[in-house]
C-alpha positions as semicolon CSV with decimal commas, in nm:
position;residue;x (nm);y (nm);z (nm)
1;M;0,000;0,000;0,000
2;R;0,277;0,241;0,094
3;A;0,453;0,190;-0,240
4;A;0,133;0,267;-0,432
5;L;0,069;0,581;-0,229
6;E;0,427;0,700;-0,275
7;V;0,392;0,671;-0,653
8;V;0,077;0,885;-0,649
9;A;0,231;1,139;-0,414
10;V;0,553;1,169;-0,615
11;R;0,360;1,212;-0,939
12;N;0,168;1,499;-0,780
13;A;0,483;1,663;-0,643
14;A;0,715;1,596;-0,940
15;S;0,679;1,946;-1,076
16;T;0,809;2,088;-0,748
17;L;1,132;1,885;-0,743
18;T;1,433;2,112;-0,746
19;P;1,789;2,025;-0,847
20;A;1,868;2,002;-0,475
21;H;1,590;1,746;-0,423
22;L;1,712;1,542;-0,718
23;A;2,071;1,554;-0,589
24;R;1,959;1,419;-0,248
25;I;1,763;1,142;-0,418
26;E;2,060;1,049;-0,637
27;L;2,301;1,053;-0,342
28;A;2,075;0,821;-0,143
29;L;2,057;0,580;-0,438
30;I;2,435;0,578;-0,467
31;E;2,471;0,520;-0,093
32;G;2,230;0,227;-0,121
33;E;2,425;0,076;-0,408
34;N;2,748;0,110;-0,210
35;A;2,606;-0,019;0,118
36;V;2,823;-0,286;0,278
37;T;2,603;-0,380;0,571
38;I;2,229;-0,410;0,611
39;E;2,242;-0,111;0,846
40;D;2,412;0,097;0,575
41;F;2,141;-0,009;0,333
42;K;1,862;0,070;0,579
43;L;2,004;0,419;0,637
44;A;2,036;0,480;0,264
45;N;1,684;0,348;0,203
46;R;1,543;0,579;0,468
47;A;1,737;0,873;0,323
48;F;1,603;0,789;-0,023
49;H;1,242;0,785;0,092
50;H;1,283;1,105;0,293
51;A;1,440;1,276;-0,008
52;L;1,173;1,141;-0,241
53;C;0,884;1,246;-0,019
54;G;1,033;1,571;0,111
55;P;0,872;1,792;-0,154
56;I;0,537;1,625;-0,090
57;R;0,541;1,731;0,274
58;T;0,615;2,091;0,183
59;T;0,353;2,121;-0,092
60;A;0,054;1,971;0,088
């Protein structure tokens, strides 16, 4: 359910994404790809979702 709601929310907020938002999203993806431990991956995953949903929180 969460994944489906995130897709809808990101579609609605996509026009508000700034280069800074996109840079945070990209950095989190890179950190996830480079994660060595599950804890590293969990932190990167959380950072990714916060970066992805950040604009949604500020536009609602």
